[in-house]
Every structure is written in structure tokens, then in C-alpha cells.
N, C-alpha and C positions, 0 to 999 in steps of 0.2 A: 274256143270263145272266150274262155277265162284268161288265156294267154294274151289275146288281142286287147282285151279290156285292161290287163295289167300294164301293156306297154303304152296305151293312151294316157293312163294315169301318170306313168313315169315321165312322159314327154311333157305333160301339163305342169307337173311339179318341177321339171327342169326348166321350163319357161318362167314360172313363178320365181324360182330362185334366182334366175338372172335379173328379173325386174326388181327383186329385193335387194340383190346385190348392188345393182346400178343406183338404186335410190339411196342405199347406205353410203355408197362413195360420194354420191352428190351432196348429201348431208354432210359429211365430214369434210368435203372441200369447202362447203359454203361455211362450216364452222370454222375452218382454219383461216378462211378469209376474214371472217369476224374477229377471230383471235389475233390476226395480224394487224387489224385496225386498232388505232389508239383513240381514246377519248378521255375527257376529263372527269376524274372522281372527286367528289367533295364530301365532307363529313365533320362531325364533331367528336372529340375525344374527352371523355370524362372519367373522373375518379369514381371509386365505389359510392362516395357520398353525393355524386351528381355534380360536383364542381368541375369546371373545365380545367384540363391539364395543359399547361403552356410549355412548349418546347419538347413535345413528345415527337419521337422519330417515326416517320411512316415511309416504309421502303417496300419495293417489290421483290419478293423472294426470287433469288437466282439472278437478279439483274442490278446494275448500277443506277437505279432510278430511286429517288427518295426526296423528302422534304420534312419539315418540322411544323408542328402546330403553332398558330399565332397566339396573341395575347388573349383570344376568346376561346382558345382550344380547338379552332377550326382548321383544316387543312385543305389543300387542292393540289391534285397531281394528276398528270397525264400517264394513263397505264393502259396496256393491251387488255382485250375482253377477258382473256383467261388468267389474268394475273392474280396472284396470292399476295395480299397486303400483310406485311409484318409490322405490328405497332408495338412500340416499346418505350418505356420511361423508367428512370431510376426509382426504385421502391415498388414497382409494380410487375406482375407477371406479363411477359410478352404474349401477344395474341396474333395468330395467323387467321386471316379471313379471306375466302375466295371472293373475287369481285363479281363473277357470273354476270358480266355485262351490265351491272348496275351502275348508275350515275351517282348515288348517294349511299355512302356506307358509314353508318354511325358506330362509335366503339365505346364500350365501358371497360376499363381495365380493372383487374383484381390486385389486391394487395399482395406483395411478395415480401415476407419477412426476411429472407435471405439478403435481398437487394437492399434493404433499408440500411445495411452496413455502409453502403456507398454514400449515404446522406450523413454529413458530419454535423453534430450539434455545436454551434459556435457561441453560445450565450444569447439568450433572448431571441432565439430562432434557429433555423437550419440552413445549411448551404449544400450544394453539390461539390464534391470533392474538387471538381476542376475549377470552381469559382472561389476556392478559399484562398486568402492571401496570407493568413497567418500560419504559424507552426502549431499543429494539432495532432495529437496521436489518439487513435480510437482503438477500443478494446471491446468486442462483441460479448454477448452473453455466452456463446460457445467457448471462447477463450477463457472467460471467467471460470466456467465450470470444468475446465480441463484439469484444474489443480484443486484438490480438497482443502478448502480454506475455511477459517472461522469468520473472517471479515474480508470484504472486497479489496481493501488495501493490499493484502498479501497476493492477491492475483495480479497485481501490477508489476510484481518483481520479475525482472527479465523478460518481460513481454513487449516492452516499447522502449525506444532510446530516450535518454535524458531523465528517466525516472529512477532514482536510486531508493531501493526498498530494503531495509535491514530490520531483522527481528531484535527487538530489545531484550527479550528473554524467551523462555520456552514455557512459561507459566500459562495455564488455560486462561484464556480471556484478555491476555496482554495484546497489546496492539503494536504493530511495527512502526518504525520511524520512516517517514516518506519525505524525499527531498527532490524538488524539480529543478534541475540544473544547478545543483549545488547549494551551498550555504552562503547567505548574503550577510545576514545580520550577526552581530556579535553577542548581542544581549537580548534582543527582542525575538519574537517567534520566527521560525523559518518553515513552519508547517503550511502546506498549500490550503487554499480556501476550498471548501467542499459545497457544492451546490446541487441539491436534490430536487428533480422536477422544477427547476427555475427558483428555487428558494434557497438561500444561504443556510447551510447545515452546521450547527455548532459541534465542535469536537470532531471525532473520527467516525468511521462507517461501522463500528462494531455493532451498532443498534439495527442494522439492515441485513436481512437474509440475503446472502448474495444470489440466491436463486430468484429473488425479486427484481433483480436488476436486468434491464434490456441492454444497455450499453454504458460504457464509460469513455468520455472524451477528455483529454488532458490538454489544457491550453497552456502553451509554454512561452511564447514570445509576447513582446509588448502589444503588438497588434491584435492578438487574440485575448490578452488578459486586461488591456486597458479599459474594457467596458465594465470591469470590476473596480477600477480606480485604486482607492486607498488599500484594498485588501488582495491586489493581483500581483504584488511583487514576487511572491513565492510560488507562483503558478495557481491554476484553477483546475479542479477536478469536477467535471459536470456528470452527474449521475442521473441517468433516465430509467425510472422503473417500468415494469411491464404494464402494458395497457390491453384493453379488450380490442378484439377485431371483429369485423363482420362475418357471421356465419353461425351455424348452430352451436349449442353449448359444448365446450371442449373440457374434459375432465383430466387432469394430469396428477400423477403421484410419483414423487421422487423419494427414495429412501436410501440410506447407506448405514452400514456398521463396520467399524474399523478397530483393529487390535494395535495398541500404541506400546512400542518397546523402546528402551534406551538405545542410542546408537553405540553406547559403550559405557564403561565406567571409568572413573579417574583412577589412574594407575598408582595407587597408594601401596605402601610397604606391608608386608605380611609380617607375622610375628618374628620370624627369624631375621628378616631384613630390618625390622625396627630395632630388635635387640642389638644387632650388629651396629647400627647407626648410633644408638645411644651409648653404647659401650665405647665407640670411637670418639663421640663427643666428649665423654669424660676422660677418655685416654688423652685426648688433645689438651685438655685443661688440667692434666696431672692428678686426676681423681680416680684413675682406674689403674690397678696394678695387674698385669697379666700373669705375674707369677702367683698371685692369690685370687683367682676369680670369684670364688664364693664370697669372700670377704668384701670384694670390690662391688659385686652385685648386691650385697647387703647394704652397701652404702648408698647406692644410686637408685634402688627400687624399694618401694615401701612394702610392708608386710603382704597386702592384698596382691600386689603385682608379683611378688616372689611366689606366692601360692598358685597363681595363675600360670606362672612360667613352668612350675613343676608339673602342673596338670596339662600342660602342652596346649593351652587355650589359644586358638587362632580364628578370631572373629572377623567375618567380612560384614562390616557394619552397612556398607552400601547395599548388600544384598538383603539386609533386614529392612532398610528403609524404603527401598524401591520395589514397586510392583508393577505388573502389567497394567497400563491404562487402556481407555477405550473411548471412542467417539461414535455417536450416532446422530444422524440427521434425518428429518421427514418433513416433507412438504406436500400439502394437498391443495390443489387449486382448481378453479372452474372460470372459464372466460368464453366470451362470445358476443353476439350483438346483432343488430339490424343496421339499416342504413342510418337511422337517426340515434340509436341508443347502443353503446358499446360498454362492456363491463369486464372486470376481472377481480377476482377474489382469491386471496392465498393465505393459508395458515401455515406456519412452520415451527418446527421444534428442533433444538440442537443442544447436545451436551457433550462436554469434553471432560472426562475424568482423568486427571493427571497421573503420572507415574509416582507422585508423592501423594500419600492418602488424603492429606487434608486440602489439596488443591483441586478445584473444579470449577467450571464454568457452565452455566445452563441458561437458555435463552428461549423464550416464546415470542413468535412474531405473527402479526396480523397485517395483511396489506390489502386495501380495497381501492378500486380505482373505477371511476364511472365518467363516461363522455356522453353528453346529451345535445342533440342538434335540435334547436327550436326554430322552425321555419326555415328559410333559406338564408338569413343573415346572422342568426344568433346561435352560438355554442357555448355551453358551460360544461364544467367538469369539476371533479374533486378527486382527491388522493389522500389516503390516510395510511401512515406507517405507525403501527402500535407495537411496543416492545416492552417485554418485561424480563428481566434477567437477574440472576442470583450468582454472585462470584464468592467463592470461598478460598480462604488462604491467600489473599492477594499479596500480603506482605510476608507470608510465612516462607522461611528458608530452612528446610530441614537438613540440607546437605551440609551446612557450616559445621553444625556439631558432630554429625556422623563422620565427616572426613578427618576431623581432628581426633576422634576417639581412638584410643590405643587398640591396636588388634590383639593384645594380650588381656584385654578386658572381657569379662563375661556379662552379657545383658541381663541374665536371669540368675536367681538363687537356686538352691537345691529343691525349692518348692515351687519352682516355676514362676516366681513373682519377679517383677522388674527391680533391679538394683538401682537405687537413686544415684549413687557415685559409684560406678563401676571399677574404677581405678583408685578410689579413696581420695582423689583430687576434687575439692569443692568447685573448681572452675570447669570440671568436665562432667556436667550431669548426663545421665542417659538420654540420648536423643529420642528413644522410644516412648518416653514419657508424654511427649506431646501427642501421641497416637491415643492415648487414653481418653476415653470420652469425658469431656467437660474440662480438661486441663487447658485447652486452647480452642477458642471459638472465634471465628473471624468470618464476618459475612458483610456483603455490600449488595443490597438490593436496588435495583434501578428500574424505574418505570418512566415510559416516554411516549408522547403522543405528537407526531409531527404531521401536520396537515397542510395541504396546498390545495387552493381552490382558484378557479379562474373562470372569467366570463369574457367571451369575444364577440364583438359586433362588427359585421361588414358594413361600413358607412356608404362607401361608393366602390366601384370597381377598382380594387388594388388597394383601397384604404381601409384599414382596420383599427379598431381601438380594443385594448385588452386590459383587463383588470387582473392582477395576480395578488392573491391574499394567502399569507403563510402564518400559521401559528405553531409554536413549539412550546411544549410543556414537559419539564422534566422533575422528577423526584428521586433523590438518592438518599438512602439510610445505610450508614455504616455503623458496625459495631464490632468492637475487640475486647474480648475477655481472656485474661490470663490467670489461671489458678495458681496456688502456692506451688504445685508441683510441675508447673510449666519451666522449661529449661531456662528461659530468660530470667525468670525470678529465682531459680535456684542458683543461678550465677551471682546475680546482684543482691539476693535477699529480699524479704519484705512480703507483705500480705498481697492477696489477690488484687488485681487492677482491672479497671474496666474503662472503656472509652467509647463515646457515642458521638456521631456527627450526622447532621442533617443538611441537606441542601435543596432548595426549591428554585428552579429557574423558569422564567416565563419570558418569552420572546415573540415578537410579532414583526411581520414584513408587509408592507403595502407598496405595490408597484402599479403605476399607470403607464401603459405603453401605447404608442401610437405608431403604426407601421404603414408604409406606402410602397408598393411594388408595382412598377410599371415598365413596359417595353415600348419604346417609341421608334416608329420607321424600322422595326425588326432588327435593329442594331444597337440601339441605345437602352441599356437596361438599368434602372435606378431603383435602389431600395433603401429606404430611410427607416431608422429605428429612433424614436425619441423616448425617453424615460424620465419619469419623476418617482422617487421612492424614498420611503422612511423605513428604516429598521431600529427597533428598540429592544433592549434585553434588561431585565431585572433578575439579580441573583442574591438570594438570601440564604446565608450559611449560618449554622451554629455548632458548637462543640463543647464537650464537657467530659473530663477526665477525673477519675476518683481512684483512691486506694483504700483497701481495708473493706473488701466485701464480706459481710458476715455470713452469708448463705451462698456458697458458690453455684448452686444450681439456678440462681437468679440471673446468672451471667451479667449482661450489661442492661437489663431491663428495669432495675430498681436502684438507680444510682443514689437516690436520696438517703438510702440506709448506710451508705458507705461512711468509713470513719474519717476520711480526709478527702477533701476536694483538691486535687493537684493542678486543675486548669479549667478554665471556662472562658468562652469567648463567642462573639457573634460578629457578622460583618454584613453589609449590604453594598452591592455594587450595581450601578445602573449606567448604562451608556446609550446613546442614540447617534445614528448616522443619517443625514439628510442628503439626498443625492439627486443630480440632474446629469443626463447623459444623451449624447446624440451620436449617431453613427450613419455614415452614408457609404453604400457600396454602389459603385458605378462599373459597369461593364460595357465595352464597346465591341460589337461584332464578335463576341465570344472569344476575343483575343487579348484585349487590354483590360486589366482590372485595377481598380482603385479603391481603397478603403480609408476612410477618415473617421476617427473617433476622438471625442472629447467627453471627459467625465469630470464633474465638480462634486467633491465630498466635503461635507461640513460635519466635524466630529465633536461631540461634547467632551471628549477626552482632553482636549486642548483649551488653552486659554484664549480670551478674547484677543483678536488680532492674528491669531494663528489657527483658528478652527477649520479653515477652508483650504483644501488642497485641489490642485487642478492638474489633470493627468491626460495629455493629448497622445496621439499616436497616428502614424501614417504608414500605409502598406500599399505596394503595387504588385501587380502580377502579369505575367506574359505567357498566354497560352501559345507556345511556338507551333504546336501541331495544327493550330487553326489558321495558321498563315499559308498563303497561296503556294509558297515554295515547298511546304510539307506535305502537299496533297498526294504527291506520288511516292512518298516514303512509306513504303509498305512495312507493316510490322510495328509501327510506332503509333500507339493510340493516344498517349498522353506525354507531353514534355512541357513542363511549366516551371518558369523561373519566378521567384518571388522574393520580395525584400521588405523589411519593415523596420521602423524605429519609432520608439516611444518612451514615455515616462510613466512609471506606475509606483505605487505607494505600499508602506507598511505602517499602520498606526503604531505598533510596537510597545505602547505603554498601557498599563492598567488604568481604570478609572481613577481620577483624583491624584495621579502622580504629580500633575503640575502645581497641586496645592499644597504639597508637603504633608508631613504628618507629625503628630506628637505621641510620645509614649509615656505611660505611668511609671513612676520610679519612686522608691522608698528612700528617705534620707533622714538625718538626725537634726532636730531644730529645738534648741532650748532643752537638750537632754531628753527629748521625747522623739519617738518614731513617728514621722509623718509622711505622707505621700505627696508628690507633685508631678508635674508634666514637664517634659522637655522634648525638644526636636529630635526626631529620629531620621527625618528626611527634609532637607531644605527644599523649599518650593522655588520653582523655576518656570516662571509664566511664559518664557520663550521657547519652550519645548516645541517641536514640530514634527512633521512626518519624516521618516526615512524614505528616501526616494531612489529608485533604480532606473536608470537610463538604459535601454536595451536596443541593440542592433542585431538583426537576423537576416541571413540570406539563405534561401532554400531552393531546392530542385525537387520537383515531383515527376515520376516517370512511370510509364507503363508500356511494355513491348510485347509482341507476339500474342496479341488477343488476351492480354492479362497474365500470360504465363510468368512474366517477369515484371514485377512493379516494386516501387519503393520510394524513399525520400532521403535527401541528404540535406542537413542543415549546419550552417556555420553561425555562431553567435558570440557576442560580447556584451557584458553587462556590467555597469558601474553603479555601485550603491553609495550614496553620500548621506551626510547627516546622521551618521549612526548614532544610536543612543549609548553612551558610555559613562561610566563613573569618573568623574574628576576628583581626586582625593585632596582633602583639604588638611591643613595643620590641626594638630589635636587641640590647640588652643580654641578652635572654633566650637568645640563641643559636638561637632558632627563629622563623621568620617569623610563623607563625599556628598557630591551633588551630581544630579543627571544632567547631562549636556548633550546637544547634537554635535558630535564631533567624530572624526574618523571616517575612512573610505575603504571600500573592499571591491574587488574585481573578480568576475567569473567570465571564463571564455572556454569554448569548446567545440566539439564536432560530434554530430549524431548521424548515423547511418541506419536505416531500416530497409529490409529487402524480403519480399514475398515471392516465391516461385512455385509453379507447379512443375516439378521435375519429370514425372511420368504420368501419362494418362492414356489407358488403352481401352480398346472397344470391349475387352472382356471384363471390364469393371474395375481394374486396378488402378489406384491412384496414390501418388506420393507428392505431398506438397510440403513446404517448408517456410518458416518465418525466422529470420535472423535479424539480430540488431547489435550494434556496437556503439559505444559513446564514450567520450573522454571529456572530462571537465577539470579546469585548472583554477583553483581558488587562490586569491592573493590579497592580502591586507596591504593597502597603499598608504594609509595615514591612520595614526592613533590619536591625534590631536595633541596639543601642547608641544609640539615637536618631538614627542617621544618616538623612539624606534623600536621599543619593546616594553612588554608587561609580562615579566616572567611568571608572576603569580597566576595569571590566567592563560599562560601559554601563547600569547600573542606576539608576533614578530613582524614588523614591516618587511615585505617582500616574500613572506611565506604563507602557506595556507592558513585557514582560520583555525584550525587545531593542529598542534604538533606535539610531538614527545621531546621534551628538553631535559636531558639528563647526561650523566657521565656514561662513557661508552666502554663496555666491557671488552677486553682483548683476550681474556683468558684467566688462568689461575697461576699465581706466583709459584714457580717450580724452584727457584733458588732464593734461599734466605738473604744472601748478601745483596742480591739485586733488589729484593723487597724492602730491605732496609733503607735503601736510598730514599724511598717514599714513606718511610716509617710504617711499613707494612710487614707481613709475615708470610713465610712459605705456606701455601695452601689456601691463602686468602684471594679474593677477587682482585685480578689486575686491571686497573683502569688505564685508559689512553692519556698519556701526557700531551695534551693537544699543543700547548705552546711550547713544550720542550724545557721548561724552567726547573724541572726536578721537584716540583711541587704539585700537590693535588688540591685544587680549590675551585671556586666557582668559575674561574676562567677556563676550566677545562670541561665545562659542560657544553654540550653541542646538541643540535637539532638531529635526533636519531630518525625521524621520519613522520609520517603523517598517515592517519586513517584513510585519507583521500586516495583512491586507487589510481594507478596510471590508465587504466581503461577498464570498462565493464561491458558485458554483453549478455545476451540471451539467446536461446535457440528452441524453437518448437517444430518437431518433425512429426508429420501426420501420414499415416498409411491406411489405406481402405480397400478392401476387396470383397464386393458383394455385402454380406452382412457383417463382416469383421471389420473392426477399425482399431488402430493402435496409435496412440500419441505420446510422445516423449518430450518433456520440458526440461531445459537445462539453463543453468545460470553461472556466470563467471565473474569474478572480481579479482583483478590482478595488480600487483605492484603496491599493495598497501602494507602499512605496518600496524600491528596490533599489540596491546598490552594485555597480559593475562594475570588476573589476581591469583590464580592458582599458584603461580610460581613466587608470589610474595607472601600470601597467607598460609600456604600449606608446604612451604618449602623452608622452614625455620632452621632445620638441622641442628636442633637444640636438644630434643629428646623428650620434652614435656608432652608434646603432642606428636600424633602420627604424622608422617612426612610423605611427600611424593617420592615415588621409587625413581630415584635419579642416580647417576654415576657421579659420586663425590670424590674429592681428593683425599687420598690417604698416603702414608709413606710408601705403601705398596702399590698404589694406583695413582699415578701422576697424570691424571686426566685434566684437561681444560674446560670441562663442562661445568662443574659446580664445585663450591669450596669445601673445605674440610669441616665437618660438624665441630662444634664447640659449645660445651655446656656452660661457658661463661658468657655466651652472647645469646640473647633470646631470638636474634635474627643475624645472619651474616652481615658484616659491615657492607654498606652500599647494595643491599638485597634487591633494591628496585631494578638494578641493571639486569637481573636475571629474568625480568618479566617480558622483554620486548621480542617479538617474533614476526616473521614474514606472515602477513595476513592474507595473502593469495589463496584463492580457493576455487575449485570447479564443482558444482553440485548438479546431480541430476535430481531436479525438484520432484518430479512425479513420472510415473509410467502408468498409462491407462490401456487396458485391453477391453474392448467392448465387442458385444455381438447383438445385432438387431434381428429379431425374428422376420422371417419372409412375409411378404404381403398376403400371399395366398393363406397362410395361417392366420394372419391378422384379420382378413375378412371373415374366415371361419369363425374366429372367436369375437367378432364384432368389436375389434379394437382398431385403433389407428397406428399404434406402435408399441412395441414392447423391446427394451433393451437391457441386458445384463452386463455388468462391468466388474472388473478387478483393478484396483489402483494399488501401486506401491508408492508412498510418499517418502521422499528423501532416501532413496536406497544406497546412494553413493555419494561421498565427500572425498575429493582429492585435494590435499592441502598439506603443505610442509608442516604446519602445526599439528595436523593429526597424524600423518605418516612418519615424520621424522622426530617430533617432539612428544609424542604419545598424548596429544590433546584429543578433544573430542570434536568440536566445531569452532572454527574461527569466527563464524559469523556473529557479530555483536556491534553495539555502537560504542566505538572508541575503546572500551575495555571489556574484556571477556570476564564477566562476573562469576562468582561462585553462587549458583542457584539451581533452579530445576534443570536437569541435564537434557541435552538434545535428544530427540527422539525420531524414530521412523514408524510408519503405519503401514499395515496391510488392510485395504478396505474392500468390502463387497457392496455393490449397489445395484439398484433396479430403477428403471424409469419406464412408466406406462402412460399411455395417452388413450382416452376412450373418446 
């Protein structure tokens, strides 16, 4: 019975199974039919703030079906019922949405901070890279933070073509020299214009915390810089600070601590080497008798020195003066926002303690940014950058005295007290005296508030009005006190001195912008920008210097009690620029691009009739990849040809220069001393702008889905109406008058390349950025028909800075041959250029230039799961450099210590350096010993980081946590360093004797909550 029932149930279940299976097949078949059917899907695409996105790409995943959103952000597309839509646009995260047989699919995209790098800031706006017609280089916040820097300018070095960045010195707080496509002006400024959040920023970027910067865009050609008119000739650096973004509050902390050490020490002589050199110097002058060395030593060394020689004193003064420095940086920020309100607040602290005790730089930063949307048409925002910094020892140079000091000198007496004159020579005070509290005090305090505010109103669809308001307030207070025991006063003598300077700067910028952006018939895109702006700056400075401070602990805080006033002065400088600007961008069918710009600037610096300058530019672009014949070219995403021409200016002169100036002079009148005034600078009301005409041709490309991308640029610039001094006869009573005369030229090649070399499914990625550029400067004219100005080192047909001197060919080895030129054996042999058996000015030649033959940079990035490694390198090849070390510390005289060099003796017939001579304070033609190959290759930084896994971050309720180790400047390969025992050839024109080059080992942590 039970078995029959069981089989009945089994048959029933089998029948039910067949019915279910049949129904399932019918359902799948009908679904497949529906999926195969196509129908039209429409919808709108909006940004996080609800505004429509124009030009967003809408495609079907896995199929070659797609379209773009129109001027209202709406799209229409025929798709299968089972399609998955992929919506993307630059600056937003792509989104995948299943259609599910719907006919309407609306989409709202989310911000993608990484993709924002593909949007380029062009001045008074933004553009997609494919629409840019000018030459612009962009540096992201990630690239900025890949190198530990004091200021953001240092982050530009080697990161992008055409930007030449050189360190002026290694003192804490010093700023590098930045040149965009070379040097144009001979006497006016060559620094680029910095614009922060749309407002011109006076000075350099030392006041900004690099971690507050979102991106830096460098405008290089006339099409890009003409929008800034009279201040665009030297390039423009646009700095965009971090803004808030929609989302819950995000808290970030970034901290680091680094140990700073010298890259090496100047190779000076030790005691034995110094004694041998001084004896040889006196031997050469006939003052040393080797047959009676004790008596000879008694003649050339004083009692103190003789006593120290017997004691075997061998002091390393550099070791006493230099110590390990350190750097620390901390930044704490919070950001977030809603659809209507976005905010970001960051506080920062930075300190750099130099390897010289008296040198340091300390900075506090506060950055506040807020953006508020009011209704659908109005948006306002404000950004504040507040900075307080303290720099100590800005002009202090402890290396000068320490390198000169003799190694046979003892720094301390038997009681451990500093000896004032360790050698008994009153021109060689103990350099350690400067380290005694109160002997030398130098401080520069700096307070700055830089504010930018804006209000934007959407008048009509595509038509907007924007008001930009910027204010800039700066207060600088400088004080220098030098006590009686300060080394400078111990050499010159005299009572304690003090100096105090004050500077107050107030500036404002008001800009009215009207923009119109519209697409007609889906092919004609027009973007217009109109500007009216006023910028004004007022600078008030004062200074006072005294001698004879009665109570030294008062330092420079009570100058009225001093015995003598040695200097007093004050100055007021005010200038205004009134500007009008118009720019039209036109694009046809995403293929052909045209940019027209005209700016008119009126400057108060110039006299009537010359106040206004007009700076036009035109640029065209051709998106080759948008052409029909390129549709089948697989692997080519971007191929754009662009060209530009324009004229841009350089104000070049300080306020009131056209008006001339008078100076107060004492003279005798009627047997009485009286004072009067006489001209110190003749007025020239005809002074006008320096103007640069610039031509640029460029190619932008991207292949293999962005795995290979880059730019190539060729340019030529001609700068006319250079401001130069025309010297006058002495009978005029004035040496010179300023005139617009002279012409220079710059032309060059720039190549930038970015690649993704390896990217595997296991998570390993290797990418690379490489750039190379060369610039050729040339003086075309100096005015008045002159072909050279030897005093300034200017020569027509040569770069703007050259080394003009005699050429050293060796050391005279034969007395008879040397006598032909009235020289002696063992002295420097110079090249007889014209072969007339005479050595005179006609034998001076151009030895070289600091301008390199080419420069380049490279960044290698490796990542595998949580590990990341970045190596940043920089090279400068083919330049010449002058080293003060080989002139100042290579006297071969014996009074001061000397570089450890191979010098000529009767037993050492070297061609390197001349024979020491006690009758000469320096060798004849000693400057010829100072020129070296300035080429170098540097690894600027190596960073190794580790990011904690996501599973741990979720457990710790954190978004990210990264630990890092950096080695800054671990390697320098250079002839000056390896061959000639120098330390670092990087400097501006001349390697000065100052704080030594350093390297740093840094440990850091980055946390996001």
C-alpha cells in the first residue's frame, strides 16, 4: 500500500517538474525575445549639485552603441532591453545602470577627484584637455607631495617640460628661482606670475602649505598667458587650493619628521697639509730655508701658531660648526559638504632647523574654504590663506669664517672658554662666537592674510556673471642685532649694531567676469569670457640702523638708546593696473578649435601717452582623432595639433621710475657745510612695456587607452623694448638714463611623456613620467649699435648670461716659455687667443653659460597591493658654473686655510693649481680656477609607502592609513662633485659659500577618517 502511494506521488512530482521546466523555458525564450528587441531610452544626466552635464558619454556595455548628452544634459539612445548603460564624463565617477526594459533612465554622477586632473585650469575658467589650444602643463597634488618640499615651487623641478627650477641656496626658508621657457629680460623681472584661486599672488609660494594645493597649472605660450596681458611674458602659474566636496565630514592628518644631514663637507686642508702649503708659499717667495726649518717656522708662524703646532692641534672647524638638522610638518584638516554647502578647513605647521645652528624657518598655516549654493542660480564662496612665519639667520653665513680658520688653531682655551682670536690674527675671529647667545640675533617675522571671494549668478542658460574679490595684507618685521663679540664686528671693530625694518603691504583685486557657453546644432560650441578688473597695491617700508647699543640684551628693541644713528629711511610705493579682456573659444564638431584673446592693460607705472598696452593672441587646434578617417584607428584616443601666436608684456619697472629721482647730498657753500639735492635718475616719460611676441606649435597624443600619452612643443619668443641703462657723459652729473632698447630671443623644444609600462591583474603597476626640454637664449640687440656690454656680461648673439674671462690652459712648466708672457714657472698659464705673445683683454673669451644644453626629469612609480614606490630624478646637462669656493678659499697664500688641491711645486709638476706664494694674497688670474662643468644628475627623492588593507581600515573605522619613508636627494652625479671634490653644482650662476647642501631621511604618516 505504501509503495503504491509512493510511486503515485513520484509520478505527480515528475509531471509537475515537466510543467515547471516548460514554463521556465517559455519564460526564458520570451525574455530573450524581449532582450533582442530594441527600443529608445531617454533620460537626463546631472552633476551632484543637480546641474545638467553637457557632453556626457552614454554607451551600452559590451556593444558599439553610444551617444552624448546635449546642451540640456539629455540623451536619447536605442538599446536592447537587457542593456547595461555606461555613463561617464571627465571629473565624475563612471556609472553602470541596467535598463531593465525601462524607457526612461535618469542619472546623477558623483565627483571623481582623480579624474579632475583631466580638466585643465586655463585662467578664468577650465577646459577639457582635448579642447585646450595653448601650451599648459599640469601638476597634481599627488605629484606635489611625492617630494618633501618647503614650498610648492620646489615641486615643479623636473616634473614638467619648460620649467627650470634652481635652488638659490640651502638655507631654511630660501626660495628657488623659477624660469618658464628661459630668461627674456636683462634688467626687469623674469619671475612668472602666480595666481592663487583666480587672484594674482604677490611674491612666491612660500606662504602656502603645499598640502593645501589641489593642482598647479603652468601657462607657457602666448595663447595661454595673453589673458594676463602685461604680466604674462614670464609665464603664469595657476594654483588651485583644496575645496570641500559633497559627502560626510572627512578628517585627514599628515605628519612627518626628517633628519637632515650634509651631503658632504668642503675638502679643506688638515694641519699637516696646511703647514706644507704655507711653508711652500714662503719657500716660493724666498722666505723659507729648508736647511734651518725651526728658524724658518719662527719667521712665518706667530707664537700662538707655533705653540699649537707643537701640541699637534688639528681642528676640524666644519665639524664644530655643523650639526644634524631636522624638519617636521603636520597638517590636520576636515572637509565635506552637502549638495548646497561644501567646506574645507586645514591647519598646518612646518619647521626646518638647518645644519647651522642660527638658521631655521618656521611656518603656521590656516586654510579655510567654503562654497555655498543659494537656490538654483546663485553660488558664492570664499577662501582664506593665513600664514605666520619666523625665519632666523636669513643673512647669516657661518661657513665663511669656519672654512678660513686654520686647522692648527684651537677653539677653546685650557678652561674650556672660547678663544676670541684662535690664531692671534685679528682678521680671524672664532666662528663659534656667533653661537653664543646674544652675540648675533636675526629674525624676520611675516604675517599674511590672502583672501579670495566670489559670487556667481546664472542669468540665462549658459550665461553667467561672476564677481571675484581678492584682498592681500602682509606685515614684515625684520631685526638684526650684532654684539661686540660678533665675528663681523670683531673683524671691523666697533660697538654693537642693530637694524630694524618694517614693511606693510595692502593689495586688492576686483574682477567682473561675464561668461557665455552654448552649443548650437550639436556641432558649434561657443565660449566667451569678458573681464573688467582693477588691481592696486600699496607698500609702506621703513628702516633704521644704529651703532653703540648700551645694553646688549635689548637687541634691536630700543634703538633710541644707541649712541649713533647710522641710517634711517622710509618709502612708499603704490601702483594700479586697470584691465579689459575678452576671450572667445570656438569649437566645431569636436574637431576644429579656435581661441581669440585680447587684453588691454593700463598701468600707473608709466607716463601719460604710454600707460596702455594691448596684448592679442590667436590659437587654433585640430582634433585629428575626431576626423572620420581616424574612426578605425584603434589604439589612438587623442591626436591633437595646435598652434598659437600672441604678444604679451612685462611692466618691468618699479613705480615712479618714469619720473626720475633726487638724492640728498652734502656740499660746502661759503665755508659752511650744507645739504642739497641732485638728480640720481633722469626722468624718461617715454618708457613703456617690454613686449614678447611668441609662436608655439604643439602636439598632444594619447595611445592604447591612455597607456602612452604626452605632448611635444616647439616655440620661439622675441622680446623687444628691453629696459636698459644708456650711459651718459660724466658732465651730465648722472651716470645713466633708463630706455626701452635691446632685443632678446628664446626658442626651444619640449617633450613630455607619460606611460603605464606594466599593469597586471595581480595588482602590480609600473608607470612613468618623463620630460625633456631645451631652451636657447640669445641677445639680438643691445641698443645704440653696441655689440657687447662687458661689465654686465652681455654679448649680441650669446645667451643672456655668460662667463667672460681668460681661459686657463694649465700651469707654466718651463720658466723660459713663461717669461715670453712675463709669467713665471708654476703660475697659471692662460690661452693666447690671438697669438700676439701678449696677455690682455683681447685674450678674454666667452667660456660658457649657465644655460644648459638640455634639462629633463623623470618620475618612476611602482605599486603592488598596499606597497608603493616613487623615484623622482632631475638632470641638467651642458652648462657651465662658477664656484666661489675656488676663488675665496683657494688663495694658496698661507694666511687662511685652503681647499685641499694639488698645487704645483718643483717636485709636483701638476697642471691643476699654481704654486703657493706668500707674496700674493691670491694667485694671478685666480678667477680662471673657478669655472667648471655644471652638468648634474640628481635623484631628488625616493619614497616607499605602505597603505593598510581595507579590511583593517573597516575594523578600525578609518578610510585610509599610510606609512612612508622618504630619502631626499640621496644621489648627485656631477663632474663638479666626483671629479673636483665639490658638493653640489646646483645654484644660480655662481656656487656661493653658504649653508651646505643636505640630504634627508624622513618618516611620515597619512591618516583619513
